[in-house]
Biopython code that builds the backbone (N, CA, C, O; Angstrom):
import numpy as np
from Bio.PDB.StructureBuilder import StructureBuilder

atoms = [
    (1, "GLY", "N", (4.667, -96.914, 82.959)),
    (1, "GLY", "CA", (4.558, -96.768, 81.612)),
    (1, "GLY", "C", (3.987, -96.702, 81.073)),
    (1, "GLY", "O", (3.268, -97.646, 81.402)),
    (2, "SER", "N", (3.411, -96.145, 80.048)),
    (2, "SER", "CA", (1.954, -96.105, 79.363)),
    (2, "SER", "C", (1.432, -96.948, 78.987)),
    (2, "SER", "O", (2.341, -97.751, 79.195)),
    (3, "VAL", "N", (0.365, -97.765, 78.395)),
    (3, "VAL", "CA", (-0.323, -98.304, 78.161)),
    (3, "VAL", "C", (-1.286, -98.057, 77.023)),
    (3, "VAL", "O", (-2.298, -97.396, 77.256)),
    (4, "GLY", "N", (-1.068, -98.514, 75.859)),
    (4, "GLY", "CA", (-1.962, -98.284, 74.857)),
    (4, "GLY", "C", (-1.715, -98.013, 73.513)),
    (4, "GLY", "O", (-1.722, -96.793, 73.343)),
    (5, "THR", "N", (-1.408, -98.892, 72.048)),
    (5, "THR", "CA", (-1.955, -98.191, 71.101)),
    (5, "THR", "C", (-2.120, -99.498, 70.116)),
    (5, "THR", "O", (-1.110, -100.200, 70.119)),
    (6, "GLY", "N", (-3.056, -99.911, 69.377)),
    (6, "GLY", "CA", (-3.666, -100.374, 68.455)),
    (6, "GLY", "C", (-1.918, -101.593, 68.391)),
    (6, "GLY", "O", (-2.322, -102.755, 68.402)),
    (7, "LYS", "N", (-0.679, -101.572, 68.349)),
    (7, "LYS", "CA", (-0.187, -101.756, 69.251)),
    (7, "LYS", "C", (0.352, -100.743, 70.266)),
    (7, "LYS", "O", (0.902, -99.697, 69.923)),
    (8, "GLU", "N", (0.181, -101.077, 71.391)),
    (8, "GLU", "CA", (-1.193, -100.012, 72.236)),
    (8, "GLU", "C", (0.485, -99.613, 73.502)),
    (8, "GLU", "O", (1.454, -100.355, 73.344)),
    (9, "LYS", "N", (0.530, -99.100, 73.995)),
    (9, "LYS", "CA", (1.891, -98.273, 75.332)),
    (9, "LYS", "C", (0.554, -98.494, 76.661)),
    (9, "LYS", "O", (-0.639, -98.193, 76.691)),
    (10, "GLY", "N", (1.401, -99.101, 77.554)),
    (10, "GLY", "CA", (1.140, -99.414, 78.777)),
    (10, "GLY", "C", (1.940, -99.668, 79.805)),
    (10, "GLY", "O", (3.165, -99.627, 79.692)),
    (11, "GLU", "N", (1.322, -99.959, 80.923)),
    (11, "GLU", "CA", (1.971, -100.027, 81.945)),
    (11, "GLU", "C", (1.669, -102.072, 82.497)),
    (11, "GLU", "O", (0.675, -102.618, 82.976)),
    (12, "ALA", "N", (2.573, -102.436, 82.248)),
    (12, "ALA", "CA", (2.546, -103.636, 82.620)),
    (12, "ALA", "C", (4.190, -104.292, 82.687)),
    (12, "ALA", "O", (5.052, -104.192, 81.813)),
    (13, "SER", "N", (4.273, -104.858, 83.783)),
    (13, "SER", "CA", (5.969, -105.742, 83.199)),
    (13, "SER", "C", (5.327, -107.389, 84.661)),
    (13, "SER", "O", (4.481, -107.842, 85.432)),
    (14, "SER", "N", (6.707, -107.506, 83.982)),
    (14, "SER", "CA", (6.352, -109.352, 84.486)),
    (14, "SER", "C", (7.639, -109.567, 85.015)),
    (14, "SER", "O", (8.498, -109.470, 84.139)),
    (15, "ASP", "N", (8.195, -109.893, 86.433)),
    (15, "ASP", "CA", (9.473, -110.473, 87.239)),
    (15, "ASP", "C", (9.728, -111.528, 86.551)),
    (15, "ASP", "O", (10.869, -111.774, 86.158)),
    (16, "ARG", "N", (8.774, -112.242, 86.328)),
    (16, "ARG", "CA", (9.073, -113.940, 85.860)),
    (16, "ARG", "C", (8.383, -114.695, 84.438)),
    (16, "ARG", "O", (7.620, -115.649, 84.282)),
    (17, "PRO", "N", (9.159, -113.626, 83.398)),
    (17, "PRO", "CA", (8.667, -114.102, 81.885)),
    (17, "PRO", "C", (8.374, -115.284, 81.619)),
    (17, "PRO", "O", (7.218, -115.439, 81.225)),
    (18, "LYS", "N", (9.276, -116.569, 81.721)),
    (18, "LYS", "CA", (8.896, -117.507, 81.589)),
    (18, "LYS", "C", (7.991, -118.358, 81.873)),
    (18, "LYS", "O", (7.529, -119.184, 81.086)),
    (19, "GLU", "N", (7.438, -118.085, 83.929)),
    (19, "GLU", "CA", (5.836, -118.121, 84.112)),
    (19, "GLU", "C", (5.032, -117.305, 83.693)),
    (19, "GLU", "O", (3.994, -117.251, 84.354)),
    (20, "LYS", "N", (5.080, -116.855, 83.118)),
    (20, "LYS", "CA", (4.267, -115.709, 82.339)),
    (20, "LYS", "C", (3.915, -116.752, 81.220)),
    (20, "LYS", "O", (2.797, -117.268, 81.203)),
    (21, "GLU", "N", (4.897, -117.071, 80.258)),
    (21, "GLU", "CA", (4.481, -117.606, 78.555)),
    (21, "GLU", "C", (3.861, -119.038, 78.983)),
    (21, "GLU", "O", (2.965, -119.630, 78.381)),
    (22, "ALA", "N", (4.664, -119.553, 80.390)),
    (22, "ALA", "CA", (3.701, -120.517, 80.761)),
    (22, "ALA", "C", (2.070, -121.015, 80.609)),
    (22, "ALA", "O", (1.399, -121.782, 79.920)),
    (23, "ALA", "N", (1.833, -119.651, 82.189)),
    (23, "ALA", "CA", (0.523, -119.169, 82.054)),
    (23, "ALA", "C", (-0.324, -119.429, 80.925)),
    (23, "ALA", "O", (-1.259, -120.206, 80.734)),
    (24, "ARG", "N", (0.586, -118.084, 79.841)),
    (24, "ARG", "CA", (-0.443, -117.474, 78.799)),
    (24, "ARG", "C", (-0.550, -118.786, 78.121)),
    (24, "ARG", "O", (-1.576, -118.762, 77.442)),
    (25, "GLU", "N", (0.100, -119.988, 78.002)),
    (25, "GLU", "CA", (0.065, -120.926, 76.704)),
    (25, "GLU", "C", (-1.226, -122.008, 77.526)),
    (25, "GLU", "O", (-2.074, -122.708, 76.974)),
    (26, "GLU", "N", (-0.990, -121.825, 78.864)),
    (26, "GLU", "CA", (-2.040, -122.971, 79.434)),
    (26, "GLU", "C", (-3.555, -122.606, 79.590)),
    (26, "GLU", "O", (-4.425, -123.474, 79.519)),
    (27, "ASN", "N", (-3.844, -121.228, 79.814)),
    (27, "ASN", "CA", (-5.413, -120.295, 80.124)),
    (27, "ASN", "C", (-5.638, -119.821, 78.711)),
    (27, "ASN", "O", (-6.708, -119.220, 78.615)),
    (28, "LYS", "N", (-4.669, -119.942, 77.104)),
    (28, "LYS", "CA", (-5.298, -119.748, 76.302)),
    (28, "LYS", "C", (-6.703, -120.406, 75.651)),
    (28, "LYS", "O", (-7.396, -119.655, 74.964)),
    (29, "ASP", "N", (-6.977, -121.288, 75.780)),
    (29, "ASP", "CA", (-8.482, -121.917, 75.947)),
    (29, "ASP", "C", (-9.191, -121.075, 76.524)),
    (29, "ASP", "O", (-10.142, -120.670, 75.854)),
    (30, "GLN", "N", (-9.044, -120.551, 77.798)),
    (30, "GLN", "CA", (-10.076, -119.989, 78.100)),
    (30, "GLN", "C", (-10.319, -118.970, 77.831)),
    (30, "GLN", "O", (-11.382, -118.529, 78.268)),
    (31, "ILE", "N", (-9.562, -118.194, 77.084)),
    (31, "ILE", "CA", (-9.880, -116.510, 76.619)),
    (31, "ILE", "C", (-11.283, -116.021, 76.176)),
    (31, "ILE", "O", (-11.673, -114.912, 76.541)),
    (32, "PRO", "N", (-12.283, -117.067, 75.160)),
    (32, "PRO", "CA", (-13.167, -117.360, 74.532)),
    (32, "PRO", "C", (-13.979, -116.927, 75.512)),
    (32, "PRO", "O", (-14.625, -115.890, 75.362)),
    (33, "LEU", "N", (-14.064, -117.799, 76.842)),
    (33, "LEU", "CA", (-14.658, -117.683, 77.708)),
    (33, "LEU", "C", (-15.082, -116.249, 78.408)),
    (33, "LEU", "O", (-16.175, -115.718, 78.605)),
    (34, "LEU", "N", (-13.617, -115.832, 78.718)),
    (34, "LEU", "CA", (-13.716, -114.172, 79.362)),
    (34, "LEU", "C", (-13.864, -113.287, 78.572)),
    (34, "LEU", "O", (-14.369, -112.288, 79.083)),
    (35, "VAL", "N", (-13.561, -113.179, 77.140)),
    (35, "VAL", "CA", (-14.480, -112.598, 76.541)),
    (35, "VAL", "C", (-15.733, -112.340, 75.986)),
    (35, "VAL", "O", (-16.143, -111.285, 75.502)),
    (36, "GLY", "N", (-16.199, -113.228, 76.085)),
    (36, "GLY", "CA", (-18.062, -113.598, 76.141)),
    (36, "GLY", "C", (-18.397, -112.650, 77.266)),
    (36, "GLY", "O", (-19.154, -111.708, 77.031)),
    (37, "ALA", "N", (-17.728, -112.886, 78.858)),
    (37, "ALA", "CA", (-18.493, -111.976, 79.650)),
    (37, "ALA", "C", (-17.872, -110.797, 79.684)),
    (37, "ALA", "O", (-17.977, -110.116, 80.704)),
    (38, "CYS", "N", (-17.261, -110.427, 78.800)),
    (38, "CYS", "CA", (-16.834, -108.692, 78.613)),
    (38, "CYS", "C", (-17.213, -107.943, 77.552)),
    (38, "CYS", "O", (-17.893, -108.331, 76.602)),
    (39, "SER", "N", (-16.638, -106.564, 77.776)),
    (39, "SER", "CA", (-17.153, -105.987, 76.389)),
    (39, "SER", "C", (-15.684, -106.388, 75.459)),
    (39, "SER", "O", (-14.651, -106.975, 75.781)),
    (40, "GLN", "N", (-16.174, -105.736, 74.109)),
    (40, "GLN", "CA", (-14.834, -105.918, 73.152)),
    (40, "GLN", "C", (-14.544, -104.296, 72.927)),
    (40, "GLN", "O", (-15.456, -103.497, 72.713)),
    (41, "SER", "N", (-13.012, -103.895, 73.016)),
    (41, "SER", "CA", (-12.791, -102.624, 72.417)),
    (41, "SER", "C", (-12.126, -103.154, 71.718)),
    (41, "SER", "O", (-11.727, -104.292, 71.963)),
    (42, "SER", "N", (-11.734, -102.364, 70.416)),
    (42, "SER", "CA", (-11.075, -101.839, 69.285)),
    (42, "SER", "C", (-10.310, -100.668, 69.381)),
    (42, "SER", "O", (-10.761, -99.575, 69.724)),
    (43, "PHE", "N", (-8.702, -101.000, 68.957)),
    (43, "PHE", "CA", (-8.279, -99.558, 69.052)),
    (43, "PHE", "C", (-7.120, -99.485, 67.875)),
    (43, "PHE", "O", (-6.833, -100.500, 67.241)),
    (44, "LYS", "N", (-6.327, -97.933, 67.569)),
    (44, "LYS", "CA", (-6.517, -98.337, 66.309)),
    (44, "LYS", "C", (-4.745, -98.216, 66.688)),
    (44, "LYS", "O", (-4.392, -97.943, 67.835)),
    (45, "THR", "N", (-3.747, -98.452, 65.591)),
    (45, "THR", "CA", (-2.465, -97.908, 65.332)),
    (45, "THR", "C", (-1.882, -97.148, 66.734)),
    (45, "THR", "O", (-2.800, -96.355, 66.943)),
    (46, "ASP", "N", (-1.066, -96.966, 67.624)),
    (46, "ASP", "CA", (-0.702, -95.824, 68.092)),
    (46, "ASP", "C", (-1.644, -94.805, 68.941)),
    (46, "ASP", "O", (-1.595, -93.634, 69.318)),
    (47, "GLU", "N", (-2.563, -95.957, 69.030)),
    (47, "GLU", "CA", (-3.813, -95.032, 70.131)),
    (47, "GLU", "C", (-3.525, -95.413, 71.693)),
    (47, "GLU", "O", (-3.418, -96.500, 72.262)),
    (48, "VAL", "N", (-3.444, -94.071, 72.145)),
    (48, "VAL", "CA", (-3.068, -94.570, 73.967)),
    (48, "VAL", "C", (-4.019, -95.436, 74.683)),
    (48, "VAL", "O", (-5.142, -95.246, 74.215)),
    (49, "ILE", "N", (-4.023, -95.949, 75.239)),
    (49, "ILE", "CA", (-4.774, -96.736, 76.119)),
    (49, "ILE", "C", (-4.831, -96.075, 77.439)),
    (49, "ILE", "O", (-5.843, -95.587, 77.942)),
    (50, "ILE", "N", (-3.794, -96.103, 77.887)),
    (50, "ILE", "CA", (-3.866, -95.964, 79.455)),
    (50, "ILE", "C", (-1.833, -94.707, 79.015)),
    (50, "ILE", "O", (-0.733, -94.748, 78.464)),
    (51, "LYS", "N", (-2.553, -94.064, 79.644)),
    (51, "LYS", "CA", (-1.239, -93.180, 80.198)),
    (51, "LYS", "C", (-0.319, -93.420, 81.025)),
    (51, "LYS", "O", (-0.717, -94.446, 81.576)),
    (52, "GLN", "N", (0.994, -93.054, 81.633)),
    (52, "GLN", "CA", (1.597, -93.612, 82.446)),
    (52, "GLN", "C", (1.215, -92.453, 83.888)),
    (52, "GLN", "O", (1.595, -91.282, 83.875)),
    (53, "GLY", "N", (0.666, -92.873, 84.685)),
    (53, "GLY", "CA", (0.735, -91.813, 85.590)),
    (53, "GLY", "C", (-1.397, -91.603, 86.606)),
    (53, "GLY", "O", (-1.815, -91.288, 87.720)),
    (54, "ASP", "N", (-2.054, -92.071, 85.136)),
    (54, "ASP", "CA", (-3.164, -91.835, 85.124)),
    (54, "ASP", "C", (-3.311, -93.814, 86.425)),
    (54, "ASP", "O", (-2.703, -94.849, 86.695)),
    (55, "LEU", "N", (-4.452, -93.117, 86.681)),
    (55, "LEU", "CA", (-5.483, -94.095, 87.175)),
    (55, "LEU", "C", (-6.005, -95.030, 86.592)),
    (55, "LEU", "O", (-6.525, -94.370, 85.693)),
    (56, "GLY", "N", (-6.396, -96.438, 86.296)),
    (56, "GLY", "CA", (-6.988, -96.965, 85.377)),
    (56, "GLY", "C", (-8.201, -97.538, 85.944)),
    (56, "GLY", "O", (-8.334, -97.662, 87.161)),
    (57, "ASP", "N", (-9.037, -97.870, 85.154)),
    (57, "ASP", "CA", (-10.520, -98.479, 85.860)),
    (57, "ASP", "C", (-10.866, -99.664, 84.694)),
    (57, "ASP", "O", (-12.052, -99.991, 84.733)),
    (58, "LYS", "N", (-10.164, -100.285, 83.790)),
    (58, "LYS", "CA", (-10.281, -101.465, 83.175)),
    (58, "LYS", "C", (-9.527, -102.161, 83.177)),
    (58, "LYS", "O", (-8.405, -101.661, 83.108)),
    (59, "PHE", "N", (-9.573, -103.328, 83.233)),
    (59, "PHE", "CA", (-8.550, -104.428, 82.736)),
    (59, "PHE", "C", (-8.591, -105.053, 81.255)),
    (59, "PHE", "O", (-9.545, -105.728, 80.869)),
    (60, "TYR", "N", (-7.804, -104.852, 80.700)),
    (60, "TYR", "CA", (-7.445, -105.455, 79.355)),
    (60, "TYR", "C", (-6.674, -106.888, 79.577)),
    (60, "TYR", "O", (-5.899, -107.274, 80.452)),
    (61, "ILE", "N", (-7.261, -107.553, 78.319)),
    (61, "ILE", "CA", (-6.785, -108.907, 77.812)),
    (61, "ILE", "C", (-6.782, -108.357, 75.904)),
    (61, "ILE", "O", (-7.462, -107.733, 75.090)),
    (62, "ILE", "N", (-5.853, -108.915, 75.994)),
    (62, "ILE", "CA", (-5.272, -108.864, 74.096)),
    (62, "ILE", "C", (-6.179, -109.806, 73.773)),
    (62, "ILE", "O", (-6.525, -110.557, 74.685)),
    (63, "TYR", "N", (-6.601, -109.941, 72.820)),
    (63, "TYR", "CA", (-7.157, -111.201, 72.197)),
    (63, "TYR", "C", (-6.975, -111.124, 70.786)),
    (63, "TYR", "O", (-7.584, -111.784, 69.943)),
    (64, "SER", "N", (-5.904, -110.087, 70.552)),
    (64, "SER", "CA", (-5.710, -110.295, 69.358)),
    (64, "SER", "C", (-4.864, -108.879, 68.885)),
    (64, "SER", "O", (-5.352, -107.806, 69.239)),
    (65, "GLY", "N", (-3.482, -108.876, 68.012)),
    (65, "GLY", "CA", (-2.751, -107.513, 67.827)),
    (65, "GLY", "C", (-1.966, -108.037, 69.182)),
    (65, "GLY", "O", (-1.892, -109.136, 69.731)),
    (66, "GLU", "N", (-1.429, -106.765, 69.455)),
    (66, "GLU", "CA", (-0.222, -106.132, 70.044)),
    (66, "GLU", "C", (-0.277, -104.802, 70.670)),
    (66, "GLU", "O", (-0.489, -103.714, 70.134)),
    (67, "ALA", "N", (-0.025, -105.114, 72.028)),
    (67, "ALA", "CA", (0.427, -103.628, 72.744)),
    (67, "ALA", "C", (1.816, -103.219, 73.080)),
    (67, "ALA", "O", (2.723, -103.943, 73.491)),
    (68, "SER", "N", (1.836, -101.877, 72.828)),
    (68, "SER", "CA", (3.595, -101.897, 72.881)),
    (68, "SER", "C", (3.221, -101.066, 74.582)),
    (68, "SER", "O", (2.455, -100.145, 74.865)),
    (69, "VAL", "N", (4.039, -101.794, 75.326)),
    (69, "VAL", "CA", (4.394, -100.845, 76.934)),
    (69, "VAL", "C", (5.474, -100.076, 76.906)),
    (69, "VAL", "O", (6.565, -100.629, 76.761)),
    (70, "THR", "N", (5.407, -98.796, 77.023)),
    (70, "THR", "CA", (6.543, -97.676, 76.954)),
    (70, "THR", "C", (6.807, -97.176, 78.448)),
    (70, "THR", "O", (5.970, -97.341, 79.336)),
    (71, "ILE", "N", (8.105, -96.517, 78.666)),
    (71, "ILE", "CA", (8.031, -95.699, 79.879)),
    (71, "ILE", "C", (8.218, -93.985, 79.369)),
    (71, "ILE", "O", (9.083, -93.554, 78.607)),
    (72, "GLN", "N", (7.441, -93.432, 79.852)),
    (72, "GLN", "CA", (8.108, -91.985, 79.279)),
    (72, "GLN", "C", (8.942, -91.231, 80.441)),
    (72, "GLN", "O", (8.507, -91.428, 81.576)),
    (73, "PRO", "N", (10.037, -90.424, 80.329)),
    (73, "PRO", "CA", (11.162, -89.998, 80.902)),
    (73, "PRO", "C", (10.078, -89.159, 81.787)),
    (73, "PRO", "O", (8.897, -88.991, 81.481)),
    (74, "SER", "N", (10.766, -88.649, 82.999)),
    (74, "SER", "CA", (10.036, -87.513, 83.701)),
    (74, "SER", "C", (10.215, -86.101, 83.348)),
    (74, "SER", "O", (11.396, -85.783, 83.207)),
    (75, "PRO", "N", (9.554, -85.390, 83.211)),
    (75, "PRO", "CA", (9.689, -83.783, 82.556)),
    (75, "PRO", "C", (10.954, -83.426, 83.128)),
    (75, "PRO", "O", (11.241, -82.372, 82.559)),
    (76, "GLU", "N", (11.865, -83.708, 83.928)),
    (76, "GLU", "CA", (12.919, -82.646, 84.221)),
    (76, "GLU", "C", (14.150, -84.086, 83.705)),
    (76, "GLU", "O", (15.375, -84.020, 83.810)),
    (77, "GLU", "N", (13.672, -84.796, 83.383)),
    (77, "GLU", "CA", (14.984, -85.821, 82.844)),
    (77, "GLU", "C", (15.389, -85.867, 81.345)),
    (77, "GLU", "O", (16.383, -86.191, 80.695)),
    (78, "GLU", "N", (13.805, -85.257, 81.045)),
    (78, "GLU", "CA", (13.834, -85.522, 79.331)),
    (78, "GLU", "C", (14.449, -84.469, 78.569)),
    (78, "GLU", "O", (14.024, -83.314, 78.567)),
    (79, "SER", "N", (15.810, -85.009, 77.688)),
    (79, "SER", "CA", (16.214, -84.250, 76.432)),
    (79, "SER", "C", (15.394, -84.155, 75.374)),
    (79, "SER", "O", (14.276, -84.663, 75.452)),
    (80, "PRO", "N", (15.715, -83.636, 74.461)),
    (80, "PRO", "CA", (14.865, -83.609, 72.855)),
    (80, "PRO", "C", (15.275, -85.085, 72.144)),
    (80, "PRO", "O", (14.524, -85.732, 71.413)),
    (81, "GLU", "N", (17.020, -85.562, 72.641)),
    (81, "GLU", "CA", (16.304, -86.890, 72.015)),
    (81, "GLU", "C", (15.903, -88.315, 72.443)),
    (81, "GLU", "O", (15.942, -89.374, 71.818)),
    (82, "GLU", "N", (15.420, -87.962, 73.967)),
    (82, "GLU", "CA", (15.225, -88.892, 74.522)),
    (82, "GLU", "C", (13.485, -89.000, 74.838)),
    (82, "GLU", "O", (12.794, -88.225, 75.500)),
    (83, "LYS", "N", (13.121, -90.126, 74.180)),
    (83, "LYS", "CA", (11.281, -89.545, 74.110)),
    (83, "LYS", "C", (10.787, -90.694, 74.610)),
    (83, "LYS", "O", (11.189, -90.783, 75.771)),
    (84, "SER", "N", (9.902, -91.914, 74.226)),
    (84, "SER", "CA", (9.633, -93.145, 75.503)),
    (84, "SER", "C", (10.230, -94.227, 75.006)),
    (84, "SER", "O", (10.495, -94.396, 73.816)),
    (85, "GLN", "N", (10.493, -95.113, 76.051)),
    (85, "GLN", "CA", (11.419, -96.449, 75.972)),
    (85, "GLN", "C", (10.627, -97.839, 76.010)),
    (85, "GLN", "O", (10.182, -98.322, 77.052)),
    (86, "LEU", "N", (10.473, -98.598, 74.363)),
    (86, "LEU", "CA", (10.020, -99.594, 74.943)),
    (86, "LEU", "C", (10.146, -100.800, 75.747)),
    (86, "LEU", "O", (11.080, -101.560, 75.489)),
    (87, "VAL", "N", (9.316, -101.088, 76.709)),
    (87, "VAL", "CA", (10.229, -101.992, 78.134)),
    (87, "VAL", "C", (9.132, -103.231, 77.374)),
    (87, "VAL", "O", (9.638, -104.288, 77.750)),
    (88, "ALA", "N", (8.229, -103.491, 76.737)),
    (88, "ALA", "CA", (7.544, -104.673, 76.497)),
    (88, "ALA", "C", (6.479, -104.610, 75.601)),
    (88, "ALA", "O", (5.778, -103.600, 75.541)),
    (89, "VAL", "N", (6.261, -105.716, 74.804)),
    (89, "VAL", "CA", (5.159, -105.723, 73.795)),
    (89, "VAL", "C", (4.223, -107.049, 73.987)),
    (89, "VAL", "O", (4.684, -108.152, 73.692)),
    (90, "LEU", "N", (2.716, -106.889, 74.558)),
    (90, "LEU", "CA", (2.060, -107.854, 75.225)),
    (90, "LEU", "C", (1.216, -108.090, 73.705)),
    (90, "LEU", "O", (0.732, -107.220, 72.980)),
    (91, "LYS", "N", (1.233, -109.680, 73.501)),
    (91, "LYS", "CA", (0.452, -110.122, 72.655)),
    (91, "LYS", "C", (-0.416, -110.825, 73.051)),
    (91, "LYS", "O", (-0.182, -111.111, 74.225)),
    (92, "PRO", "N", (-1.858, -111.540, 72.485)),
    (92, "PRO", "CA", (-2.900, -112.309, 72.466)),
    (92, "PRO", "C", (-2.653, -113.530, 73.726)),
    (92, "PRO", "O", (-1.984, -114.558, 73.616)),
    (93, "GLY", "N", (-3.541, -112.973, 75.119)),
    (93, "GLY", "CA", (-3.174, -114.069, 76.032)),
    (93, "GLY", "C", (-2.216, -112.742, 77.601)),
    (93, "GLY", "O", (-1.894, -112.940, 78.773)),
    (94, "ASP", "N", (-2.149, -111.839, 76.901)),
    (94, "ASP", "CA", (-1.414, -110.717, 77.911)),
    (94, "ASP", "C", (-2.346, -110.086, 78.086)),
    (94, "ASP", "O", (-3.114, -109.868, 77.150)),
    (95, "TYR", "N", (-2.616, -109.505, 79.555)),
    (95, "TYR", "CA", (-3.106, -108.307, 79.937)),
    (95, "TYR", "C", (-2.562, -107.314, 80.690)),
    (95, "TYR", "O", (-1.341, -107.295, 80.848)),
    (96, "PHE", "N", (-3.336, -106.394, 81.235)),
    (96, "PHE", "CA", (-2.990, -105.080, 81.530)),
    (96, "PHE", "C", (-3.654, -104.673, 82.342)),
    (96, "PHE", "O", (-4.614, -105.406, 82.579)),
    (97, "GLY", "N", (-3.558, -103.280, 83.257)),
    (97, "GLY", "CA", (-4.719, -102.923, 84.067)),
    (97, "GLY", "C", (-5.660, -103.313, 85.407)),
    (97, "GLY", "O", (-6.591, -102.713, 85.944)),
    (98, "GLU", "N", (-4.706, -105.146, 85.829)),
    (98, "GLU", "CA", (-4.772, -105.440, 86.766)),
    (98, "GLU", "C", (-5.201, -104.807, 87.927)),
    (98, "GLU", "O", (-5.960, -105.327, 88.744)),
    (99, "LYS", "N", (-4.620, -103.446, 88.029)),
    (99, "LYS", "CA", (-4.992, -102.867, 88.979)),
    (99, "LYS", "C", (-6.458, -102.183, 89.699)),
    (99, "LYS", "O", (-6.901, -101.897, 90.811)),
    (100, "ALA", "N", (-6.917, -102.138, 88.032)),
    (100, "ALA", "CA", (-8.350, -101.554, 88.249)),
    (100, "ALA", "C", (-9.121, -102.672, 88.986)),
    (100, "ALA", "O", (-10.178, -102.309, 89.501)),
    (101, "LEU", "N", (-8.668, -104.370, 89.168)),
    (101, "LEU", "CA", (-9.914, -105.503, 89.508)),
    (101, "LEU", "C", (-9.532, -105.515, 91.002)),
    (101, "LEU", "O", (-10.231, -106.010, 91.885)),
    (102, "LEU", "N", (-8.097, -104.788, 91.218)),
    (102, "LEU", "CA", (-7.648, -105.311, 92.843)),
    (102, "LEU", "C", (-8.379, -104.468, 93.691)),
    (102, "LEU", "O", (-9.242, -104.730, 94.528)),
    (103, "HIS", "N", (-7.706, -103.034, 93.198)),
    (103, "HIS", "CA", (-8.113, -101.531, 93.932)),
    (103, "HIS", "C", (-9.632, -101.132, 93.956)),
    (103, "HIS", "O", (-10.252, -100.699, 94.927)),
    (104, "ASP", "N", (-10.208, -101.420, 92.406)),
    (104, "ASP", "CA", (-11.458, -100.835, 91.950)),
    (104, "ASP", "C", (-11.325, -99.119, 91.758)),
    (104, "ASP", "O", (-12.132, -98.209, 91.950)),
    (105, "GLU", "N", (-9.893, -99.149, 91.282)),
    (105, "GLU", "CA", (-9.655, -98.230, 90.718)),
    (105, "GLU", "C", (-10.393, -97.720, 89.346)),
    (105, "GLU", "O", (-10.036, -96.673, 88.806)),
]
sb = StructureBuilder()
sb.init_structure("model")
sb.init_model(0)
sb.init_chain("A")
sb.init_seg("    ")
for serial, (resi, resn, name, xyz) in enumerate(atoms, 1):
    if name == "N":
        sb.init_residue(resn, " ", resi, " ")
    sb.init_atom(name, np.array(xyz, "f"), 0.0, 1.0, " ", f" {name:<3s}", serial, name[0])
structure = sb.get_structure()
């Protein structure tokens, strides 16, 4: 998918939404500590942060606002009426771009 807009598009998924929700609530107080160790970026509504297929080089944690996660159809599958498909909405405490941490991308 694509990650990216002030309501961002992005690549993120969860096989266990209830566990992710519990972890988000459990770790919510730690977010300000992490933010202090990171740089902060702001994005405009509909601004793309990561495009589907791009190698990410940053890890993002949503501090405020929302990020929309969308999947783009492949060029051979794309039809005029088929645009991007919304697959998730990330909220404060959610994150994306973890592959950049794991694989030094």
